[in-house]
C-alpha positions as CSV (number, residue, x, y, z in Angstrom):
1,M,3.1,-6.2,-8.0
2,S,6.1,-4.0,-7.3
3,I,6.1,-2.0,-4.1
4,Q,7.2,1.7,-4.3
5,Q,9.1,2.9,-1.3
6,V,8.8,6.4,0.3
7,S,9.8,7.9,3.6
8,F,7.3,9.2,6.0
9,Q,8.6,12.8,5.5
10,E,7.8,12.4,1.7
11,C,4.5,10.7,2.4
12,N,3.6,13.6,4.8
13,A,4.6,16.3,2.4
14,Q,3.0,14.7,-0.5
15,F,0.1,12.6,0.6
16,S,-2.3,13.9,-1.9
17,K,-0.1,12.9,-4.8
18,I,0.6,9.7,-3.5
19,F,-3.0,9.0,-2.7
20,E,-3.8,9.8,-6.4
21,R,-0.9,7.4,-7.5
22,V,-2.3,4.4,-5.7
23,L,-5.9,5.2,-7.1
24,K,-4.7,6.0,-10.6
25,N,-1.9,3.4,-11.2
26,H,-2.9,0.6,-8.8
27,E,0.4,1.3,-7.2
28,V,1.3,-0.1,-3.7
29,I,3.4,2.2,-1.6
30,S,5.4,1.4,1.5
31,V,6.1,4.2,3.9
32,S,8.8,3.9,6.3
33,K,9.4,6.2,9.3
34,E,12.0,4.6,11.4
35,F,13.9,1.2,11.4
36,E,11.5,-1.7,11.1
37,Q,8.5,0.7,11.1
38,E,6.7,0.4,7.7
39,V,3.0,0.6,6.7
40,V,1.7,-0.1,3.2
41,I,-0.8,2.1,1.3
42,L,-2.9,0.0,-1.3
43,E,-6.3,0.5,-2.9
44,A,-9.2,-0.8,-0.9
45,K,-10.5,-3.0,-3.8
46,E,-6.9,-4.5,-4.1
47,Y,-6.9,-5.1,-0.3
48,S,-10.3,-6.6,-0.4
49,S,-9.2,-9.0,-3.2
50,L,-6.2,-10.2,-1.3
51,M,-8.1,-10.9,1.7
52,E,-10.6,-12.8,-0.1
53,T,-7.9,-15.0,-2.0
54,L,-6.2,-15.5,1.5
55,Y,-9.5,-16.6,3.0
56,L,-10.1,-19.2,0.0
57,L,-6.6,-20.4,0.5
58,I,-7.0,-21.0,4.1
59,I,-10.4,-22.8,4.1
60,R,-9.1,-25.4,1.6
């Protein structure tokens, strides 16, 4: 899984396109605003899958 990086300004200007990229291509997008301020956008199904995997790894 590769993470595509975009700036906050780019995300703000093209949010609809970025949203569609995440859903259509199953991309993970990292949005950075300032030094060490980042958020990640990923499809909800992917997030749920990651959380389920993490849960299963922790309870073992």
